[in-house]
N, C-alpha and C positions, 0 to 999 in steps of 0.2 A: 435693464432687463423686464421690467413689466409688460414695456409693450412686445417684447417677444413673446412671455408667457403666454398672451393674449392675442400671439397669432399675426402680426402684423409684419409686413412683408421688411425682411430687412433692405432692400431695395429705399423703400418707403423711408427706415431711421436711418438711412444712412445721411437721404439727405436730411431731415432735421437737426439730425449730429454736425452737419457738415463737413461730410469725410467726402473726400478728394476720390477716391476710392473705397468699392465697399466691402474688401477685401479686411479693411479694415472696421469693419461692424462686424463683419465674421471672430472675429476678439472673442465680441460676449456669447457666441454660442458656446467657446469653448468654457465661459467660464460658469455657467450654471446648470449643476447636475441633473437637476430635475428634467433641462427637456432632453440630454443626454438618454437617462434612465427610458425616458417616453418613444426616442428613438429607438433603443433597442428592443423595449417592447413590441414596437410593429413590425421589426427584421425577425424577431426570434421563429426558428419554427415551430410547426405546429406539433412537431412532436416531443417539444422539449417541455421540463414542470416550466412553470412559472416559480420568480424566485431568485435568489443571488446565488451566486457557486459558495459552498461551503467547504475547503479544502479538510482530507481528513488527516487525524493523526502520523497518521502514518507518511502522508505528503508532505505537510509541514518539519517532520522530523528530517525528509531528506531532503529536504533544500536550507534547513537549517544548518546539516552537515557539511554543505558546499563549499 
């Protein structure tokens, strides 16, 4: 995880770990929420406000009623 956070390419990490396929290494990408959050921050449209989604009480009540 520290290698991924440091920006080391997943192909290099796969070689170091002895993974036969790079897809095996991609599992680690799914394990770190900070990497996901950074990726989402880079893809957010300019017009959106930064931060996490906070559902309204009305929406939560609707979902609980389902």
